[in-house]
Structures are given as C-alpha cells and as structure tokens.
N, C-alpha and C positions, 0 to 999 in steps of 0.2 A: 905725140908720144905721152904727154902728161895725162891726157884723157884716157889713153889705153892703160896706163899704170893705175889710175883711179878705178877704172872698170874692173881690172883684174883684182885689185885689192878688195873691192866691194863683193865680187864673186867669191873670193876666198873666204871673206868674213861670213857671207851667207851660207856657204857650204859647211863652215865650221859648226853652225847651229843645226844643221840637218843631221840628226842621229836616228837611225832606224830603231824601232822598238824591237824587243827580243822576239816578238812573234813574227814581225815582217822580216827579221834577219834570218829566222829559221826557214829552211826550205820545206815547204809543205807540198807533198806529192800524192797523187792518187793514180792507180793503174788497174784497169780491169784485166783479169786473166783471159787467156785465149780460149779456154774451155770452161764450160759451166756444166754442172750435173743436173740432168733432167730426171725428175722423179716419175714414178709410174703414172701412166695416163696423162702426162703433161700438165698435171695440176699445180706443180711447183718447180721452180728452177733455183738451184743454189749457186750463186755467183760469187766466186772469190775475188776480192778486191785488195790490193796491196796499198797501204797508206803509210805515210811518214809525216809526223807532225811533232811539235815541241812537247817534250815530256810533261805529263800531268795535265795537259790541256784536255778539255772536253771536245770530243769529235763526233761528227755525224757524217755518214756517207750514204748517199742515195744513188740508186741505179734504176734506169728505165731500159726495158728490154722490148724490142720490137721484132716480129717475125712474120713473114708472108707464108701463110699455110693455105695453099690452093687459091681460092678466090677471096680469102679473108686476111686482114691484117690483125694480128694479135699483138697488143701492146699493153704492158703493165709495168708499174714501177713501185718501189718502196725503199725504205732506208732503215738504218740501224745506228745506234749510238755506241760509243766506246770511249775509253780513256787512252790518250796518246802515250806512247812509250818513248818517243824520241828516236826510234829506229824503225826500219821496215817491219810492219806487222800485217798479217792477213786477217781481214774481216770477211765473214760470209754474209752476204745479203740474200735473204730468202724472199723470192718473188713468187707470190701466189697468183693463180689465174682463176678468177671467179667467172670468167666468160664461158660460154658453151663451146668455144673453139680453143682446144688445148694447144700448148706449145708442142713442137715436134722435134725430133732429132734433126740436126742440120745447122745451117747458118742462121744467125740472128744479129741484129745491131744492138749494141749496148752503149749507153752514155752514163757517165758518173759525175757526181758532184761531192766534193769534200767541204765541209763547214767545220771550222775550228774556233773555239773561244778559249783564249789562254787565261791565266790567273790575273792578268792585268785588265781583262775585259776586252782585249783586242779581238776583233772578229775578222777571220780570214776565210775566203771562199776560193776554191780551185775547181774549175770545170774541165771536163775531158770531152773532146769531140767524139762523135759516134765512131765506134770501132766494131769491126766484124769479129764475132766470136762463134764458137761451135758448141751446140748443145748436144751432150752425149749422156746416155744412160749409164 
C-alpha cells in the first residue's frame, strides 16, 4: 500500500509539470472540400481547404491531387501560405497541371497537410488521409 501511495504521488507530481504549449493546446484542423473547380482544358484545379489554427500563427497548406484518366494517372500537388485567424477559414489551393494529360471532370483523390508555426516557434503538422473529391467545371 505504501508503494502504491508513493507511485501515485510521483505520477501526480510528474503530471503537474506537464503543461501543453498554447500551440499544442489549440486544435489545428484541415479538411478538403468535397468538390473542387476544374478550369478549362483541365490545366488547373482550385481546391478549397478549410483550416483552423491558432490566431496569428503562420500556416501553410499543401494538397496532392491524383486522378485516373483513361490509361494514365495524373498526379500533381502544391501549397499556399496564409496567416491563421483562430477560426475556420477557407484557403484555395491552386493545383496546376504541367503534364500533357489534363485533369478531367469526375472523381479524384486528394490528400492535404497543414503546417503551422506559432509565435513561440512551435511547429505543428496535421496530415489528412486520401479523400475522394469531385472535380467540376
């Protein structure tokens, strides 16, 4: 019983010194929209991404888009930077397609990654698994 009390006291003391930073306490989220806008001839796709991160932090969101078009796999990715507002905000990621096989209307897979650096220099990364979205004109 005495050992159990000492172990619980040590655990409580240790827990008292574990304080999350403001950045890790803030919930950082990233969500790719279900629909993205396909520009003429499939040369570019505008992908809306909703992000939420600690106000005044510097953010960067990247998206990779992949689509099967006939016998070819078209895959391209890019990102953009922004300043976090502390509330949900929509960032448009413009994905150009320099290949000779353009994106087409229909289903595609999108993955996203949010990177945040707050005023204290804390670095936070949030990754989103591949999600099916629709490309529409």
